[in-house]
C-alpha positions as CSV (number, residue, x, y, z in Angstrom):
1,X,-8.4,5.6,-35.1
2,X,-9.7,3.5,-32.2
3,X,-6.2,3.1,-30.7
4,X,-5.9,6.8,-30.3
5,X,-9.3,7.3,-28.6
6,X,-8.7,4.9,-25.6
7,X,-5.5,6.7,-24.3
8,X,-7.3,10.0,-24.6
9,X,-10.3,8.7,-22.6
10,X,-7.9,7.3,-20.0
11,X,-6.1,10.7,-19.6
12,X,-9.4,12.6,-19.3
13,X,-10.6,10.1,-16.7
14,X,-7.4,10.6,-14.6
15,X,-7.6,14.4,-14.9
16,X,-11.3,14.4,-13.7
17,X,-10.6,12.1,-10.8
18,X,-7.5,13.9,-9.5
19,X,-9.3,17.0,-8.0
20,X,-11.7,14.8,-6.1
21,X,-9.0,13.2,-4.1
22,X,-7.5,16.6,-3.2
23,X,-10.7,18.0,-1.8
24,X,-10.7,15.6,1.2
25,X,-7.9,17.6,2.9
26,X,-10.1,20.7,3.2
27,X,-12.8,18.8,4.9
28,X,-10.3,17.4,7.4
29,X,-8.9,20.8,8.1
30,X,-12.3,22.4,8.7
31,X,-13.2,19.5,11.0
32,X,-10.1,20.1,13.1
33,X,-10.8,23.8,13.3
34,X,-14.4,23.2,14.4
35,X,-13.4,20.7,17.1
36,X,-10.7,23.0,18.4
37,X,-12.9,26.0,18.4
38,X,-15.7,24.1,20.2
39,X,-13.7,22.4,22.9
40,X,-11.3,25.2,23.9
41,X,-12.2,28.5,25.6
42,X,-11.4,31.9,24.1
43,X,-9.6,34.0,26.8
44,X,-10.4,37.6,27.6
45,X,-7.5,39.3,25.7
46,X,-8.6,37.6,22.4
47,X,-12.4,37.6,23.0
48,X,-14.2,40.2,24.9
49,X,-16.3,39.0,26.7
50,X,-14.6,35.6,27.2
51,X,-16.3,32.7,25.4
52,X,-16.4,29.5,27.4
53,X,-15.8,26.0,25.9
54,X,-18.8,24.0,25.0
55,X,-18.1,20.4,25.9
56,X,-20.8,17.7,25.9
57,X,-24.0,17.5,23.9
58,X,-24.1,21.2,23.0
59,X,-20.6,21.1,21.6
60,X,-21.4,18.0,19.6
61,X,-24.3,19.9,18.0
62,X,-22.1,22.9,17.3
63,X,-19.6,20.6,15.5
64,X,-22.4,18.9,13.6
65,X,-23.7,22.2,12.3
66,X,-20.3,23.1,10.9
C-alpha cells in the first residue's frame, strides 16, 4: 500500500507546482506594457488630447503603481 502512495503524492506535487511557473509570464507581459505606456507618448489620432510621455521620477512612480 505504501508503494502506491508515494507516486501519487509526487504526481500531485508536480501538478500543483506547474501553474505557478506559468504565471510569471503574465507578470513580465504587464511589466512590458506598463513601461511602454509610460515612456512613449500617445499621438493625437489615437488619444485626444495627446498624452505626453512621462519620463523620470513621475514615470517610475507610474510603473511602480502598476
